[in-house]
C-alpha positions in Angstrom: 98.2 -23.3 12.9 96.1 -26.4 13.8 94.0 -28.3 11.1 90.4 -28.6 12.0 89.3 -31.9 12.6 86.2 -33.3 10.8 83.9 -35.2 13.0 81.5 -37.6 11.2 78.4 -38.7 12.7 78.3 -42.4 13.2 74.9 -43.8 12.1 73.8 -44.1 15.8 74.1 -40.6 16.3 72.2 -39.8 13.1 69.5 -42.2 14.1 69.3 -40.6 17.4 69.1 -37.2 15.9 66.0 -38.0 14.1 64.4 -40.3 16.9 62.2 -37.3 17.8 60.7 -36.9 14.4 59.4 -40.3 14.2 56.0 -39.0 14.2 56.8 -37.4 10.7 57.7 -40.7 9.2 54.1 -42.3 10.4 52.5 -39.1 9.2 54.1 -39.8 6.0 53.6 -43.5 5.8 49.9 -43.2 6.5 49.5 -40.3 3.8 51.2 -42.6 1.2 48.8 -45.8 2.2 46.0 -43.3 1.8 47.3 -42.2 -1.7 47.7 -45.9 -2.5 44.4 -46.8 -1.5 42.8 -43.8 -3.6 45.1 -44.7 -6.6 44.1 -48.4 -6.5 40.1 -47.5 -6.7 40.9 -46.3 -10.3 43.9 -48.0 -11.5 43.4 -46.3 -15.2 43.5 -42.9 -13.6 46.3 -43.6 -11.7 48.2 -45.1 -14.7 47.2 -41.9 -16.8 48.4 -39.7 -13.9 51.7 -41.7 -13.8 52.3 -41.2 -17.4 51.3 -37.3 -17.4 53.9 -36.9 -14.7 56.5 -38.5 -16.6 56.0 -36.7 -19.6 55.8 -33.7 -17.8 59.1 -34.5 -16.1 60.7 -35.3 -19.6 59.5 -32.1 -21.2 61.2 -30.1 -18.2 64.4 -31.8 -18.4 64.5 -31.5 -22.0 64.1 -27.8 -22.0 66.8 -27.6 -19.2 69.1 -29.6 -21.5 68.6 -27.3 -24.3 69.4 -24.3 -22.1 72.4 -25.9 -20.9 73.5 -26.7 -24.6 73.3 -22.9 -25.0 75.3 -22.0 -22.0 78.2 -24.6 -23.3 78.1 -23.6 -26.7 81.8 -23.4 -27.2 82.0 -27.2 -26.3 82.3 -29.9 -29.0 79.3 -31.6 -28.3 77.0 -28.5 -28.1 75.1 -29.8 -31.2 74.6 -32.9 -29.5 73.5 -31.6 -26.3 71.0 -29.5 -28.1 69.5 -32.5 -30.2 69.2 -34.7 -27.1 67.2 -31.9 -25.3 65.0 -31.5 -28.2 64.6 -35.2 -28.5 63.9 -35.5 -24.9 61.4 -32.8 -24.7 59.5 -33.8 -27.9 59.2 -37.4 -26.4 57.8 -35.9 -23.4 55.3 -33.7 -25.2 54.2 -37.0 -27.4 53.2 -38.4 -24.0 51.3 -35.4 -22.9 49.4 -35.1 -26.1 48.3 -38.9 -26.0 49.0 -40.5 -22.8 47.2 -43.7 -23.4 49.4 -44.4 -26.3 52.5 -43.8 -24.2 50.7 -45.7 -21.4 50.7 -48.6 -24.0 54.1 -48.4 -25.1 56.0 -48.0 -22.0 53.8 -50.8 -20.5 55.2 -53.5 -23.5 58.4 -51.9 -23.1 58.4 -52.9 -19.4 57.4 -56.3 -20.1 60.2 -56.7 -22.9 62.8 -55.4 -20.5 61.7 -57.5 -17.8 62.1 -60.8 -20.0 65.5 -59.8 -21.0 66.5 -59.0 -17.5 64.9 -62.3 -16.2 67.4 -64.3 -19.0 70.2 -62.2 -18.1 69.7 -63.4 -14.4 69.2 -66.9 -15.2 72.3 -66.9 -17.2 74.1 -65.1 -14.4 73.1 -67.2 -11.7 73.9 -70.5 -13.6 77.6 -69.1 -14.2 77.7 -68.1 -10.6 76.8 -72.0 -9.8 79.7 -72.9 -7.4 79.1 -69.8 -5.5 76.6 -69.9 -2.3 73.2 -68.4 -3.2 73.4 -69.0 -7.1 69.9 -70.5 -6.9 68.4 -67.2 -5.7 69.8 -65.5 -8.6 68.2 -67.8 -10.9 64.9 -67.8 -8.9 64.9 -63.9 -9.4 65.7 -64.5 -12.8 62.6 -66.8 -13.2 60.2 -64.5 -11.5 61.1 -61.3 -13.6 61.1 -63.7 -16.8 57.5 -64.8 -15.8 56.3 -61.5 -14.8 57.6 -60.1 -18.2 56.1 -63.0 -20.2 52.7 -62.4 -18.6 52.8 -58.5 -19.5 53.6 -59.0 -23.0 51.1 -61.6 -23.1 48.1 -59.7 -22.1 49.2 -56.6 -23.7 47.7 -54.3 -24.8 44.8 -54.6 -22.4 47.3 -54.5 -19.4 48.8 -51.2 -20.8 46.0 -49.5 -19.4 46.4 -50.1 -15.9 50.1 -51.7 -15.3 51.8 -48.5 -14.5 49.0 -47.3 -12.1 49.2 -50.7 -10.4 53.0 -50.4 -10.0 52.2 -46.8 -8.5 49.9 -48.4 -6.0 52.2 -51.1 -4.9 55.2 -48.8 -4.5 52.9 -46.3 -2.4 51.6 -48.9 -0.5 55.0 -50.8 0.2 56.6 -47.3 1.0 53.6 -46.4 3.1 54.3 -49.4 5.4 58.0 -49.1 5.5 58.1 -45.5 6.7 55.4 -46.2 9.4 57.4 -49.5 10.4 60.5 -47.1 10.6 58.8 -44.3 12.7 57.7 -46.7 15.0 61.1 -48.4 15.5 62.3 -44.8 15.7 59.9 -44.2 18.5 60.8 -47.3 20.2 64.4 -46.6 20.2 63.9 -43.0 21.6 61.8 -44.7 24.6 64.6 -47.1 25.3 67.5 -44.1 25.1 64.9 -42.1 27.6 64.3 -44.8 30.1 68.2 -45.6 30.3 68.7 -42.1 30.9 
């Protein structure tokens, strides 16, 4: 009896396999650019929409966690799982009930975390000083720290549009990235068809 040989596809064969689908990547990228443009027209609406999506996802995840707790009733952590699911679902329900308050709270949290992350990156960069590239770590830390300070300083006014702005930036960068990837796949497919 012989063992079956598992053949793992290489990155090149995987890229070749999706080269014919380049148009889908470009179309998705264009769609995301359009959505980013629509969202940028009203940052407050985009902000509230993103907060509502977060709240709805938390409610659904909390409900699933509660259901999971009941299916694992014999485990030692049953009450912990159930309580965690209830708290998670309740937090999501509060977000859905008052998305403006949630938006303000989330934006302040983002600012505080960015300040803390900036300080930690600066500290890590200086402690990695003999190694090449330590200045980039420090620079990234300084940038994170400064952005966090600006968010905290402009709070609560910034809380009504910060998450919407982050959504717009994400949609635009992701859209351009998908378009570039699709065009690159098309160029690769053209080179392979010319070589064949």
